[in-house]
N, C-alpha and C positions, 0 to 999 in steps of 0.2 A: 529686119536681118537677113539673110541668106542663110538657107539650111540646108546641104547635100547629105549623102548616103552615097557611098564610095566603095564597091566593090574593091576590095585590096589583094594581090598576089595572085593575079588572073587578067586577064585580057577580055573575058568572055563573061557576058554580063549573067547576074543571078550566081556565080560560081565567088571561090573566094573566101574572103571576110568581109560583110559589112562593118562601115564604120560610121559614125555621123562625124560630118564637120562643120565646124563655125569657126569663119575668120570675124575676130570683132575688131570695133570700130576705133577700141581706148587703147592708146599707145603708153599711157602709163604704165596699166593695172588691169588685172583682172574683175569679174565682177563677185559679187558674193558667195562664197564657197554653195549654198544652199541653192543660189540660183542654178550655179553650174549643175549640181545635182538631180535637180528637179529636171531640168531639160536631157538629161542623158538618161532618166528613169521614164521621160515621154517617150524618145526615142525609141528605149526600150534593146539596142544592140549591146554587142560584146563590148565595145567603147564607143566611148562621142567625145572626139577632138576637140578644145576649142584652142585658137589660136589671138595673137597678135603682134603687132609689129613692134619694136624695139627702137627709140629715140634713134637718131643717128649720133655717132660718137659725134664728142662734143668738140675733136679738133677738125673733124670732118674728114679724118683721113680715111683712102682704102686699107682694104686689105692682101690687093694684088691679085683678086678672084674676078674681078668685078665689080668686087663691092664696094664702087666709092663711096659711096652715100648713106650706108647702112642698112638700105632699103631692104635686105636679102637677110635680116636678123630681126628674128621671130623667138615670141616667149609661145610656150608647147605645155597643155595641161590632159591626162584622158581621164576620161569616172567611166566604172560601170555604171550600170541601173541602179549600186549599191554604195557603193565607195572610188575614193580615187585611186588610180593604181602609180609607181612609178617608173612605169615603164612598160610603154605598148608596141611594137613594129609595124602591125598593121595601120594602126591611129596617125603615126607618122609617114606610112608611105601615100595615105590618104589626101594628110593635108599635103603634103609637098607634091603631090597632082592635080591638089585644089587649086594653090601658089601657080603652077607652072600653065595650068588651062586656060584660068582665069586671068593670064597674064600680069599675076600681083608679083610673082619672081621671076626670075629668069637663073638657070645656069646654077649654082652652090647655094644652097643654104642651110642656115646655122641656127637648130633651135636648140633655146634655154631650154630645161626641160629641170624634174625631179632626178634625174640620173645623169645631170652634167650638160654639156654640149655635143649635142646629136647632127652630123652635119651627113644631106644628103644632095647627092646627084643626079640630075637629071642627062638623059641620054638619049641618041638621035632617035631611036627606035622607041621612044616612048617610055619606056622600063627607067628604073632608079634607083639609086646604089644608096642604101644607109652606113655610117660608119658607129657602130654601138661596141658599149664595153662585151668581153666577153666572159662569160660564166666562166669562176672558178668550182671547177667540178672535184668532188671528195666522196669518195665509195665508201657506202654507211651500210649496215644491217640494213634486213629488210623490216620496219617499223607490224610488229604486231597485227595482223589483220587485213595487212595490204593487199593479201593473193586474193582471200575473200572480198575484199570491198570492189578489186579491180576486174576482178572475174579471170585472171591468171596470174600464174606461178611466176616470178620477176625470176630472168638470167641472174640482171644484174642489180643494184640500187645505188644511184650516185646522188648526192644533195650538188644543187646547182645553185646556192650561198643564198644570201640575206636581199639582192641585188634582184632577182630574179624570183626567190621564192618556193622551187619546187623540188617536186622528187622524178629524176631519171629514171624512168623503170622500163630496160631493157628486157623483151619481151621474144621468144622462140621464134618468130615467124611472122611474118608481116601479116598472111592472113590469120594470124591470132590478134594482131593488133587491130583489123579492120572487123573483126568480130567480135570486138570486146561490148559487155553491156553493165559500166558500175551499176553498183550500189552508190548513188551519189553522197549520202548524206552520210554514212560511213567513209567515203574517200575525205566530206573534208574535213575531218578530224584526224587527220594524218599526215597534213606539211603544210605548207606555210601558205601560198599561194596556190597550189593542186599539183597535180602531178603530171609528166609527161611519158605518152607511152609512146615507143619505139622500138624497130626492127629493123634490119638492113632489108635494103629491095627484091623482091623474088627473083624480078628479070631487071637487071638494071637498061637493058636494050630500051628499055621505055621511055627512058629520060628520067631516070631520076634514082638517084644512090641509095636512098631510107626512106621508111615511111614513119609517122605517127601520129598520134592523136593528144589532143590535151584536154585536163579535167578539171575545171577552177570551178567546185562548187563554193567554195571558200569567200568568194567574192561577186556571187551572184551570178557563175554564168558554168552550165553543167557541163556542155562542151563547145569549145573556140575554135570555128574551122582551122582557121591557117592564123596562126602568131609565129609575128616574127621576133620577137622576145625571146622563146622557147630557141628560136635556133642559135642563140648564142650559147647555149648549152648542146643545143645536138649538133654544131659545126666542132668543136673540140672532142664532144664523145664519138663522133664517126672519122672525125679526121685522123682519128688517134689509132683507130681501128681499120681504115682502108687506104691510109699512107697516101690520103690524098690533103691537100689544103681546099680544094676547089670541087664543092658540092651538090646536088641539087636534091631537096630536100621536099617529097609530097606529104601534105597533112592533110585531116581533116575524114570524114565520113559522107554526111550526106551532100555536105559541098566539101570542094576541093581547091588546093590551090598548090603552086611550086613556088618555093622559096632557094633563090641561087646562095649558097654561101662562100664566103673567101675567107680562109682564116689569115691571122696577123697579128700572132701573138696576142697582146691583149686588147684587140682591137678585132671586133668581128663583121665584116662587110656584110648584110642583105640585101640580096637585090631582084626586083620583080616589078611586075605590072601592076594598074590600077584603072578602074573603070568607072566613072560616076553614071549611075540608076535613078537618082530622084535628085532634083533642083528645084527647091522652092522655099516659101518665105516661110519665117517666125512670126506669127500673128501678134506675142504677148513677149518681146522682147526685154532684156534686161533697163530698169527704172532706179537710179541712182536711190528711190527712197522704197525700194521694194522691201 
């Protein structure tokens, strides 16, 4: 069984956010959860994506997008080293990249996930656009201890809803965001999945409109380098402040990547590149008597 590591939201190896990707042979079901979790723990990346092709529609009909036999319909799940997650942008981008670079799919791909059907579209320049649900933002009071745990006083705090499960914390400046050194144990107790720290770009001529870093110690990831799902909250947050529906976000600390966002009401389009950095063989594939 082929197993790959793909750096997402970058075209430069060893930047962006690495995701493991396994394309499974079984078109009927996923292996047992315990095996999926063991593989994700073994890779020890922020997320590992598992996908299998869905059977063609019984009527053999197409959908008008070149998917005449259902070949571009896949089931997709994502696991951190410790748990399954409901939404993962960089894992979706990495999977779409693998499908297209291996010839397993072309054009538009539909992924059936725990967050509904997510559609990805390939572009001639090698980038992909993903159609995700927009996170509903609600202003909230800063939880007690947030400033101490994060290491900075919030300008504002917003709850990004159950699907994302994060707190969006606006900081005073990009410099503050870049300099954060959180207390991860304390931070894990303050939100569902984690905290998105963000600020406007100090110099928008550098090619991005806002900066962010994402901390998810509650699901086993102290810092996620470039988080697609977080941008379903960052897109409406910064679009409202900057007065534009199309923006570019820079995320990361030691590793960085760019996410282009386009806001369409209750849907957010996320775009970026990806590059495969490892391509190997899983020597202990799933066995049905596992």
